[in-house]
ROFILO-571352 format. One record per atom (N, C-alpha, C): residue in one letter; atom name; z, y, x. Coordinates in Angstrom, 3 decimals. Example, Ala and Ser with C-alpha at 12.3 -4.5 7.8 and 13.67 -1.06 7.14 Angstrom:
   type   atom         zz         yy         xx
      A      N      7.800     -5.690     13.190
      A     CA      7.800     -4.500     12.300
      A      C      7.800     -3.300     13.200
      S      N      7.080     -2.250     12.850
      S     CA      7.140     -1.060     13.670
      S      C      7.870      0.030     12.900
***
This chain:
   type   atom         zz         yy         xx
      M      N    -18.758      5.242      6.028
      M     CA    -18.160      4.706      4.856
      M      C    -17.181      5.737      4.307
      A      N    -17.299      6.086      3.056
      A     CA    -16.421      7.065      2.436
      A      C    -15.211      6.364      1.846
      A      N    -14.085      7.035      1.861
      A     CA    -12.867      6.493      1.264
      A      C    -12.408      7.429      0.163
      T      N    -12.054      6.867     -0.967
      T     CA    -11.504      7.656     -2.048
      T      C    -10.115      7.125     -2.353
      T      N     -9.265      7.980     -2.857
      T     CA     -7.915      7.536     -3.173
      T      C     -7.728      7.474     -4.669
      T      N     -6.807      6.637     -5.093
      T     CA     -6.428      6.591     -6.498
      T      C     -5.092      7.300     -6.632
      T      N     -4.626      7.459     -7.848
      T     CA     -3.381      8.172     -8.079
      T      C     -2.191      7.247     -8.224
      T      N     -2.333      5.962     -7.941
      T     CA     -1.230      5.026     -8.038
      T      C     -0.333      5.191     -6.822
      T      N      0.835      5.799     -7.017
      T     CA      1.768      5.995     -5.921
      T      C      3.176      5.647     -6.357
      T      N      4.028      5.375     -5.381
      T     CA      5.424      5.097     -5.682
      T      C      6.309      6.283     -5.380
      T      N      5.833      7.213     -4.601
      T     CA      6.584      8.424     -4.292
      T      C      5.633      9.603     -4.294
      T      N      6.184     10.793     -4.473
      T     CA      5.332     11.975     -4.435
      T      C      5.230     12.526     -3.021
      T      N      6.199     12.196     -2.176
      T     CA      6.152     12.620     -0.784
      T      C      6.541     11.455      0.107
      T      N      6.072     11.476      1.331
      T     CA      6.424     10.464      2.305
      T      C      7.423     11.069      3.271
      P      N      8.638     10.511      3.326
      P     CA      9.616     11.056      4.268
      P      C      9.084     11.031      5.693
      A      N      9.412     12.069      6.457
      A     CA      8.910     12.202      7.814
      A      C      9.362     11.065      8.718
      A      N     10.462     10.413      8.395
      A     CA     10.996      9.353      9.236
      A      C     10.196      8.058      9.120
      K      N      9.329      7.948      8.138
      K     CA      8.558      6.716      7.936
      K      C      7.237      6.765      8.683
      T      N      6.857      5.621      9.206
      T     CA      5.566      5.468      9.856
      T      C      4.554      5.082      8.787
      I      N      3.414      5.753      8.757
      I     CA      2.365      5.462      7.778
      I      C      1.433      4.417      8.363
      I      N      1.213      3.354      7.596
      I     CA      0.375      2.239      8.024
      I      C     -0.728      2.025      6.989
      L      N     -1.984      1.964      7.425
      L     CA     -3.105      1.614      6.545
      L      C     -3.473      0.165      6.819
      I      N     -3.454     -0.644      5.760
      I     CA     -3.850     -2.042      5.889
      I      C     -5.067     -2.257      4.994
      T      N     -6.221     -2.485      5.616
      T     CA     -7.425     -2.765      4.838
      T      C     -7.370     -4.220      4.399
      G      N     -7.797     -4.470      3.176
      G     CA     -7.753     -5.828      2.643
      G      C     -6.333     -6.283      2.333
      A      N     -5.469     -5.338      1.984
      A     CA     -4.059     -5.665      1.741
      A      C     -3.821     -6.300      0.377
      N      N     -4.871     -6.495     -0.401
      N     CA     -4.687     -7.088     -1.720
      N      C     -4.622     -8.615     -1.691
      S      N     -4.830     -9.232     -0.512
      S     CA     -4.735    -10.695     -0.435
      S      C     -4.606    -11.138      1.020
      G      N     -4.271    -12.395      1.199
      G     CA     -4.264    -13.023      2.513
      G      C     -3.337    -12.397      3.530
      V      N     -3.828    -12.313      4.765
      V     CA     -3.043    -11.804      5.876
      V      C     -2.637    -10.340      5.648
      G      N     -3.535     -9.541      5.093
      G     CA     -3.225     -8.141      4.820
      G      C     -2.079     -7.990      3.832
      F      N     -2.073     -8.821      2.795
      F     CA     -1.000     -8.795      1.808
      F      C      0.318     -9.211      2.446
      A      N      0.280    -10.251      3.257
      A     CA      1.496    -10.739      3.930
      A      C      2.062     -9.664      4.862
      L      N      1.191     -8.990      5.589
      L     CA      1.633     -7.929      6.490
      L      C      2.252     -6.779      5.701
      A      N      1.599     -6.370      4.621
      A     CA      2.128     -5.288      3.782
      A      C      3.511     -5.653      3.248
      S      N      3.674     -6.884      2.837
      S     CA      4.952     -7.361      2.317
      S      C      6.054     -7.270      3.371
      R      N      5.752     -7.705      4.577
      R     CA      6.739     -7.674      5.668
      R      C      7.118     -6.242      6.045
      L      N      6.125     -5.357      6.093
      L     CA      6.410     -3.977      6.463
      L      C      7.222     -3.262      5.389
      L      N      6.920     -3.523      4.124
      L     CA      7.699     -2.925      3.047
      L      C      9.147     -3.400      3.084
      A      N      9.340     -4.670      3.393
      A     CA     10.692     -5.230      3.451
      A      C     11.527     -4.574      4.552
      K      N     10.881     -4.111      5.614
      K     CA     11.606     -3.439      6.691
      K      C     12.181     -2.103      6.226
      G      N     11.493     -1.458      5.297
      G     CA     12.001     -0.219      4.729
      G      C     11.723      1.045      5.514
      T      N     11.056      0.958      6.632
      T     CA     10.809      2.149      7.455
      T      C      9.336      2.547      7.491
      Y      N      8.535      1.960      6.596
      Y     CA      7.102      2.222      6.590
      Y      C      6.635      2.712      5.226
      H      N      5.601      3.546      5.254
      H     CA      4.849      3.902      4.051
      H      C      3.510      3.195      4.207
      V      N      3.257      2.219      3.353
      V     CA      2.077      1.365      3.479
      V      C      0.973      1.851      2.545
      L      N     -0.198      2.102      3.114
      L     CA     -1.394      2.396      2.329
      L      C     -2.095      1.064      2.105
      V      N     -2.080      0.599      0.871
      V     CA     -2.673     -0.689      0.513
      V      C     -4.164     -0.460      0.304
      G      N     -4.961     -0.766      1.317
      G     CA     -6.405     -0.558      1.248
      G      C     -7.093     -1.694      0.518
      S      N     -7.924     -1.334     -0.463
      S     CA     -8.626     -2.348     -1.250
      S      C     -9.932     -1.769     -1.780
      R      N    -10.989     -2.576     -1.785
      R     CA    -12.261     -2.134     -2.366
      R      C    -12.229     -2.225     -3.880
      S      N    -11.374     -3.102     -4.413
      S     CA    -11.251     -3.279     -5.857
      S      C     -9.975     -2.596     -6.340
      V      N    -10.120     -1.606     -7.225
      V     CA     -8.956     -0.920     -7.772
      V      C     -8.090     -1.899     -8.562
      T      N     -8.716     -2.784     -9.311
      T     CA     -7.971     -3.756    -10.116
      T      C     -7.139     -4.677     -9.234
      K      N     -7.763     -5.260     -8.208
      K     CA     -7.037     -6.166     -7.312
      K      C     -5.994     -5.411     -6.489
      G      N     -6.327     -4.210     -6.065
      G     CA     -5.389     -3.402     -5.290
      G      C     -4.164     -3.007     -6.089
      T      N     -4.379     -2.625     -7.345
      T     CA     -3.261     -2.263     -8.219
      T      C     -2.361     -3.459     -8.476
      A      N     -2.958     -4.617     -8.707
      A     CA     -2.172     -5.837     -8.925
      A      C     -1.362     -6.187     -7.682
      A      N     -1.977     -6.064     -6.517
      A     CA     -1.279     -6.364     -5.266
      A      C     -0.143     -5.377     -5.038
      L      N     -0.388     -4.102     -5.287
      L     CA      0.635     -3.079     -5.104
      L      C      1.829     -3.351     -6.020
      T      N      1.562     -3.682     -7.263
      T     CA      2.634     -3.991     -8.210
      T      C      3.464     -5.168     -7.723
      T      N      2.804     -6.225     -7.282
      T     CA      3.494     -7.410     -6.771
      T      C      4.306     -7.074     -5.527
      L      N      3.722     -6.336     -4.609
      L     CA      4.427     -5.960     -3.382
      L      C      5.700     -5.178     -3.682
      L      N      5.606     -4.233     -4.587
      L     CA      6.761     -3.403     -4.905
      L      C      7.837     -4.193     -5.646
      Q      N      7.426     -5.139     -6.477
      Q     CA      8.392     -5.959     -7.200
      Q      C      9.123     -6.932     -6.290
      Q      N      8.457     -7.443     -5.269
      Q     CA      9.089     -8.432     -4.397
      Q      C      9.808     -7.811     -3.213
      S      N      9.602     -6.527     -2.975
      S     CA     10.253     -5.861     -1.855
      S      C     11.730     -5.634     -2.187
      P      N     12.639     -6.137     -1.346
      P     CA     14.061     -5.999     -1.640
      P      C     14.543     -4.555     -1.635
      S      N     13.807     -3.679     -0.996
      S     CA     14.266     -2.288     -0.892
      S      C     13.513     -1.341     -1.815
      H      N     12.687     -1.874     -2.737
      H     CA     11.860     -0.973     -3.544
      H      C     12.659     -0.098     -4.489
      E      N     13.888     -0.474     -4.825
      E     CA     14.698      0.340     -5.718
      E      C     15.598      1.294     -4.944
      H      N     15.598      1.207     -3.640
      H     CA     16.454      2.037     -2.814
      H      C     15.567      2.981     -2.001
      A      N     16.109      3.540     -0.957
      A     CA     15.343      4.452     -0.109
      A      C     14.623      3.665      0.974
      G      N     13.970      2.581      0.589
      G     CA     13.301      1.715      1.550
      G      C     11.836      2.028      1.701
      G      N     11.057      0.986      1.981
      G     CA      9.628      1.141      2.174
      G      C      8.937      1.648      0.924
      T      N      7.881      2.396      1.141
      T     CA      7.092      2.925      0.035
      T      C      5.638      2.519      0.238
      A      N      4.867      2.577     -0.830
      A     CA      3.467      2.166     -0.742
      A      C      2.638      2.897     -1.778
      E      N      1.355      2.964     -1.501
      E     CA      0.403      3.491     -2.465
      E      C     -0.940      2.818     -2.246
      L      N     -1.748      2.832     -3.290
      L     CA     -3.071      2.235     -3.233
      L      C     -4.066      3.236     -2.657
      L      N     -4.887      2.757     -1.738
      L     CA     -5.975      3.552     -1.198
      L      C     -7.260      2.802     -1.493
      H      N     -8.047      3.336     -2.428
      H     CA     -9.311      2.690     -2.802
      H      C    -10.332      2.936     -1.699
      L      N    -10.808      1.875     -1.103
      L     CA    -11.801      1.962     -0.031
      L      C    -13.179      1.735     -0.644
      D      N    -13.977      2.771     -0.693
      D     CA    -15.312      2.709     -1.279
      D      C    -16.295      2.301     -0.194
      G      N    -16.947      1.175     -0.370
      G     CA    -17.867      0.658      0.628
      G      C    -19.280      1.205      0.533
      H      N    -19.519      2.150     -0.356
      H     CA    -20.866      2.699     -0.520
      H      C    -21.133      3.792      0.507
      Y      N    -22.302      3.726      1.100
      Y     CA    -22.709      4.745      2.053
      Y      C    -23.421      5.859      1.333
      T      N    -23.216      7.089      1.798
      T     CA    -23.884      8.220      1.170
      T      C    -24.931      8.798      2.076
***
């Protein structure tokens, strides 16, 4: 399965002190809830994995708006488009 990335990011660099977490299916359900909790902690860079760019972008926007630390030096996130097509 190939993975492609989109250019939707909240930072240009990920501080070395943050742990990078990939959550597949983070645009809804348990994945979204987990992404929300990790962002609130402020010590993670969350890769929001989604097969749908539209749904992933909407989820990323919501996550960043509801995260209490999104305006400070807290958790960061970006969308990772997961392409389910085999080559």
